[in-house]
TORLUMGU-320609 format. One record per residue: residue number from 1; x negated, y negated, z of N, C-alpha, C in turn; residue in one letter. Coordinates in nm, 4 decimals, always signed. Each point is the difference from the previous one (the first is absolute). Example, Ala and Ser with C-alpha at 12.3 -4.5 7.8 and 13.67 -1.06 7.14 Angstrom:
(1 (-1.3190 +0.5690 +0.7800) (+0.0890 -0.1190 +0.0000) (-0.0900 -0.1200 +0.0000) A)
(2 (+0.0350 -0.1050 -0.0720) (-0.0820 -0.1190 +0.0060) (+0.0770 -0.1090 +0.0730) S)
//
This chain:
(1 (-9.9672 -8.5299 +8.8794) (-0.0459 -0.0978 +0.0960) (-0.0342 +0.0726 +0.1303) M)
(2 (-0.1181 -0.0269 +0.0532) (-0.0420 +0.0610 +0.1257) (+0.0755 -0.0638 +0.1158) A)
(3 (+0.0399 +0.0820 +0.0926) (+0.0718 -0.0481 +0.1165) (-0.0895 +0.0096 +0.1219) R)
(4 (-0.0058 -0.1057 +0.0758) (-0.0822 +0.0020 +0.1199) (+0.0756 +0.0716 +0.1118) S)
(5 (-0.0727 +0.0790 +0.0754) (+0.0601 +0.0764 +0.1084) (-0.0474 -0.0593 +0.1316) V)
(6 (+0.0935 -0.0383 +0.0822) (-0.0350 -0.0541 +0.1316) (+0.0125 +0.1112 +0.1026) K)
(7 (-0.1068 +0.0227 +0.0727) (+0.0035 +0.1032 +0.1033) (+0.0506 -0.0626 +0.1295) K)
(8 (+0.0840 +0.0740 +0.0690) (+0.0540 -0.0467 +0.1269) (-0.0924 +0.0351 +0.1146) G)
(9 (+0.0509 -0.0126 +0.1223) (-0.0828 +0.0328 +0.1167) (-0.0466 +0.1446 -0.0070) P)
(10 (-0.1226 +0.0209 +0.0337) (-0.0593 +0.1332 -0.0043) (+0.0675 +0.0895 +0.1042) F)
(11 (+0.0073 -0.0500 +0.1210) (+0.0688 +0.0691 +0.1088) (+0.0834 -0.1043 +0.0720) I)
(12 (+0.1243 +0.0299 +0.0227) (+0.0884 -0.0946 +0.0680) (-0.0580 -0.0358 +0.1367) E)
(13 (+0.0053 -0.1278 +0.0334) (-0.0603 -0.0508 +0.1230) (+0.0481 +0.0733 +0.1247) A)
(14 (+0.1274 +0.0311 +0.0079) (+0.0525 +0.0651 +0.1209) (-0.0497 +0.1439 +0.0149) H)
(15 (-0.0478 +0.0604 -0.1082) (-0.0537 +0.1360 +0.0069) (-0.1506 +0.0015 +0.0236) L)
(16 (-0.0676 -0.1060 -0.0362) (-0.1465 -0.0036 +0.0030) (-0.0571 +0.0276 +0.1389) A)
(17 (+0.0674 -0.0415 +0.1038) (-0.0511 +0.0198 +0.1360) (+0.0141 +0.1440 +0.0471) K)
(18 (+0.0867 +0.0781 -0.0652) (+0.0268 +0.1368 +0.0423) (-0.0867 +0.1037 -0.0708) K)
(19 (-0.0681 -0.0399 -0.1045) (-0.0744 +0.0954 -0.0826) (-0.1358 +0.0321 +0.0622) I)
(20 (-0.0327 +0.1293 +0.0086) (-0.1326 +0.0397 +0.0465) (-0.0784 +0.0709 -0.1103) S)
(21 (+0.0750 +0.0561 -0.0970) (-0.0616 +0.0705 -0.1123) (+0.0755 -0.0363 -0.1267) K)
(22 (-0.0716 -0.0028 -0.1115) (+0.0651 -0.0299 -0.1281) (-0.0642 +0.0834 -0.1095) A)
(23 (+0.0845 +0.0640 -0.0796) (-0.0459 +0.0716 -0.1187) (+0.0322 -0.0915 -0.1173) I)
(24 (-0.1036 -0.0420 -0.0706) (+0.0152 -0.1019 -0.1034) (-0.0716 +0.0440 -0.1266) I)
(25 (+0.0646 -0.0209 -0.1126) (-0.0626 +0.0324 -0.1279) (-0.0919 -0.1140 -0.0431) E)
(26 (-0.0991 +0.0355 -0.0777) (-0.0935 -0.0983 -0.0555) (-0.0492 +0.0588 -0.1316) C)
(27 (+0.0711 -0.0301 -0.1068) (-0.0188 +0.0716 -0.1262) (-0.1126 -0.0495 -0.0887) S)
(28 (-0.0284 -0.1294 +0.0058) (-0.0960 -0.0582 -0.0936) (-0.1079 -0.0784 +0.0719) F)
(29 (-0.1147 -0.0153 -0.0648) (-0.1055 -0.0852 +0.0547) (+0.0430 -0.1463 -0.0127) S)
(30 (-0.0626 -0.0858 +0.0758) (+0.0419 -0.1396 +0.0074) (-0.0136 -0.0763 -0.1309) S)
(31 (-0.0881 +0.0440 -0.0879) (-0.0131 -0.0688 -0.1287) (+0.1160 +0.0336 -0.0946) D)
(32 (+0.0891 +0.0873 +0.0437) (+0.1164 +0.0370 -0.0811) (+0.1285 -0.0566 +0.0622) M)
(33 (-0.0122 -0.1168 +0.0630) (+0.1122 -0.0563 +0.0735) (+0.1218 -0.0302 -0.0869) D)
(34 (-0.0202 -0.0395 -0.1249) (+0.1148 -0.0284 -0.0871) (+0.0798 +0.1269 -0.0285) K)
(35 (-0.0696 +0.1076 -0.0300) (+0.0680 +0.1272 -0.0249) (+0.0694 +0.0482 +0.1278) L)
(36 (-0.0676 -0.0130 +0.1124) (+0.0589 +0.0421 +0.1273) (+0.1287 -0.0785 +0.0280) A)
(37 (-0.0020 -0.1283 -0.0235) (+0.1181 -0.0832 +0.0217) (+0.1137 +0.0417 -0.0928) L)
(38 (-0.0328 +0.0229 -0.1257) (+0.1025 +0.0395 -0.0976) (+0.0628 +0.1347 +0.0337) Q)
(39 (-0.0795 +0.0901 +0.0530) (+0.0493 +0.1348 +0.0290) (+0.0382 +0.0182 +0.1473) T)
(40 (-0.0053 -0.1098 +0.0744) (+0.0400 -0.0015 +0.1425) (-0.0830 +0.0947 +0.0859) K)
(41 (-0.1316 -0.0049 -0.0236) (-0.0940 +0.0748 +0.0804) (-0.0927 -0.0971 +0.0714) H)
(42 (-0.0821 +0.0525 +0.0891) (-0.0931 -0.0830 +0.0758) (-0.1433 +0.0197 -0.0468) L)
(43 (-0.0801 -0.1024 +0.0247) (-0.1450 +0.0067 -0.0136) (-0.0560 -0.0191 +0.1414) T)
(44 (-0.1252 +0.0363 +0.0258) (-0.0562 -0.0250 +0.1326) (+0.0085 -0.1473 +0.0400) P)
(45 (-0.0290 -0.0886 -0.0928) (+0.0031 -0.1429 +0.0317) (+0.1404 -0.0434 +0.0437) Q)
(46 (+0.1012 +0.0385 -0.0750) (+0.1361 -0.0383 +0.0349) (+0.0456 +0.0692 +0.1283) Y)
(47 (-0.0358 +0.1262 +0.0158) (+0.0359 +0.0748 +0.1195) (-0.0513 -0.0705 +0.1253) L)
(48 (-0.1291 -0.0312 +0.0033) (-0.0581 -0.0602 +0.1201) (+0.0447 -0.1442 +0.0200) F)
(49 (+0.0309 -0.0690 -0.1072) (+0.0558 -0.1353 +0.0128) (+0.1351 +0.0059 +0.0711) K)
(50 (+0.0837 +0.0931 -0.0406) (+0.1316 +0.0147 +0.0622) (-0.0111 +0.0487 +0.1447) Q)
(51 (-0.0904 +0.0933 +0.0249) (-0.0169 +0.0499 +0.1363) (-0.0543 -0.1072 +0.0928) L)
(52 (-0.0820 -0.0885 -0.0525) (-0.0532 -0.1106 +0.0807) (+0.1130 -0.0893 +0.0514) K)
(53 (+0.1059 -0.0133 -0.0789) (+0.1140 -0.0809 +0.0413) (+0.0691 +0.0550 +0.1242) N)
(54 (-0.0204 +0.1276 +0.0295) (+0.0597 +0.0592 +0.1200) (-0.0682 -0.0497 +0.1269) L)
(55 (-0.1191 -0.0537 -0.0141) (-0.0801 -0.0510 +0.1118) (-0.0253 +0.1096 +0.1037) Q)
(56 (-0.0300 +0.1194 -0.0512) (-0.0343 +0.1143 +0.0840) (-0.1104 +0.0783 -0.0676) R)
(57 (-0.0891 +0.0579 +0.0809) (-0.1049 +0.0854 -0.0569) (+0.0016 +0.1391 +0.0631) D)
(58 (+0.1061 +0.0301 +0.0726) (+0.0060 +0.1259 +0.0747) (+0.0882 +0.1065 -0.0663) D)
(59 (+0.0415 -0.0237 -0.1224) (+0.0829 +0.0974 -0.0712) (-0.0909 +0.1020 -0.0691) I)
(60 (+0.0288 +0.1275 +0.0188) (-0.0741 +0.1047 -0.0709) (+0.0567 +0.0095 -0.1416) S)
(61 (-0.0874 -0.0167 -0.0981) (+0.0426 +0.0028 -0.1397) (-0.0353 +0.1329 -0.0648) L)
(62 (+0.0948 +0.0525 -0.0748) (-0.0195 +0.1212 -0.0779) (+0.0308 -0.0382 -0.1445) Y)
(63 (-0.1015 -0.0005 -0.0830) (+0.0147 -0.0490 -0.1369) (+0.0048 +0.1178 -0.0965) I)
(64 (+0.1007 -0.0036 -0.0889) (+0.0175 +0.1087 -0.0956) (+0.0370 -0.0542 -0.1380) N)
(65 (+0.0282 +0.0907 -0.0913) (+0.0480 -0.0294 -0.1360) (-0.1010 -0.0827 -0.0821) H)
(66 (-0.1267 +0.0319 +0.0165) (-0.1031 -0.0687 -0.0778) (-0.0148 +0.0693 -0.1349) M)
(67 (-0.0015 -0.0785 -0.1057) (-0.0147 +0.0561 -0.1341) (-0.1403 +0.0599 -0.0127) K)
(68 (-0.0109 +0.1257 -0.0442) (-0.1298 +0.0678 -0.0060) (-0.1076 -0.0763 -0.0770) P)
(69 (+0.0371 -0.0675 -0.1060) (-0.1018 -0.0703 -0.0792) (-0.0548 -0.1235 +0.0722) S)
(70 (+0.0675 -0.0442 +0.1057) (-0.0462 -0.1178 +0.0757) (-0.0410 +0.0359 +0.1420) F)
(71 (+0.0010 +0.1283 +0.0333) (-0.0202 +0.0458 +0.1365) (-0.1296 -0.0517 +0.0629) L)
(72 (-0.1105 +0.0147 -0.0703) (-0.1299 -0.0409 +0.0546) (-0.0009 -0.1501 +0.0304) K)
(73 (+0.0507 -0.0782 -0.0920) (+0.0014 -0.1455 +0.0182) (+0.0952 -0.0419 +0.1124) K)
(74 (+0.1162 +0.0618 +0.0066) (+0.0968 -0.0322 +0.1058) (-0.0599 +0.0336 +0.1370) I)
(75 (-0.0620 +0.1179 +0.0121) (-0.0623 +0.0390 +0.1266) (-0.1081 -0.0996 +0.0418) K)
(76 (-0.0789 -0.0459 -0.0960) (-0.1043 -0.0977 +0.0297) (+0.0620 -0.1303 +0.0511) K)
(77 (+0.1040 -0.0470 -0.0671) (+0.0661 -0.1242 +0.0427) (+0.0617 +0.0156 +0.1385) E)
(78 (+0.0594 +0.1143 +0.0269) (+0.0605 +0.0239 +0.1311) (-0.1082 +0.0030 +0.1077) I)
(79 (-0.1134 +0.0623 -0.0305) (-0.1082 +0.0093 +0.0987) (-0.0599 -0.1366 +0.0340) S)
(80 (+0.0149 -0.0965 -0.0875) (-0.0525 -0.1342 +0.0236) (+0.0932 -0.0847 +0.0861) Q)
(81 (+0.1186 +0.0518 +0.0304) (+0.0941 -0.0723 +0.0837) (-0.0553 -0.0123 +0.1414) N)
(82 (+0.0125 -0.1169 +0.0573) (-0.0519 -0.0240 +0.1346) (+0.1112 -0.0186 +0.1035) K)
(83 (+0.1271 +0.0004 -0.0440) (+0.1072 -0.0377 +0.0905) (+0.0658 +0.1112 +0.0788) G)
(84 (-0.0115 +0.1248 -0.0448) (+0.0705 +0.1079 +0.0681) (-0.0991 +0.1051 +0.0469) F)
(85 (+0.0221 +0.0477 +0.1212) (-0.0928 +0.0935 +0.0621) (+0.0204 +0.1439 -0.0464) K)
(86 (+0.1232 +0.0385 -0.0264) (+0.0294 +0.1394 -0.0318) (+0.0630 +0.0104 -0.1391) C)
(87 (-0.0833 +0.0317 -0.0991) (+0.0478 +0.0159 -0.1376) (-0.0326 +0.1422 -0.0443) I)
(88 (+0.1021 +0.0704 -0.0443) (-0.0160 +0.1379 -0.0447) (+0.0433 +0.0113 -0.1455) N)
(89 (-0.0819 +0.0625 -0.0803) (+0.0352 +0.0279 -0.1391) (+0.0591 +0.1408 -0.0029) I)
(90 (+0.1247 +0.0095 -0.0428) (+0.0643 +0.1308 -0.0056) (-0.0356 +0.0739 -0.1284) L)
(91 (-0.0122 +0.1306 +0.0122) (-0.0214 +0.0848 -0.1164) (+0.1364 +0.0446 -0.0521) K)
(92 (+0.0057 +0.0341 -0.1278) (+0.1251 +0.0508 -0.0571) (+0.0491 +0.1192 +0.0821) D)
(93 (+0.1261 -0.0004 +0.0296) (+0.0676 +0.1067 +0.0737) (-0.0447 +0.0158 +0.1443) E)
(94 (-0.0725 -0.0984 +0.0528) (-0.0399 +0.0059 +0.1401) (+0.1227 -0.0166 +0.0889) E)
(95 (+0.0046 +0.0753 +0.1081) (+0.1135 -0.0045 +0.0912) (-0.0450 -0.0680 +0.1291) I)
(96 (+0.0796 -0.0964 +0.0448) (-0.0282 -0.0711 +0.1234) (+0.0977 +0.0451 +0.1075) L)
(97 (-0.0494 +0.0143 +0.1206) (+0.0850 +0.0321 +0.1150) (-0.0153 -0.1115 +0.1007) N)
(98 (+0.1080 -0.0686 +0.0271) (-0.0035 -0.1097 +0.0982) (+0.0690 +0.0419 +0.1260) F)
//
C-alpha cells in the first residue's frame, strides 16, 4: 500500500526573515513530481512554490544536486522563474565563500 507523505514547512517562519542566502537541492524536473515526493527531493515547481510562501524575493538562491539526466530541463524550468532576482546553478564540487 502506498503511503502519502506530507511535507512540513519548507523553512520555519521565525528563520525566514533572517535568511539572505540558501543552498537548495532540486533533483528532478517538475513533471517528475511524484518521484520527487517519494524520494523527498524537490522539483523547480515545488521549490518556487515553497519559496513564494516566504513572501520575499531578496534571497540569493544556490541550486545544486540536479540529476544529470534531467539537468537541461531543470535549468530551463529554473530560468523561467520570475519570482527571484538572484538564482545561481552550482556546479559539482563548486566551492562558495560567503
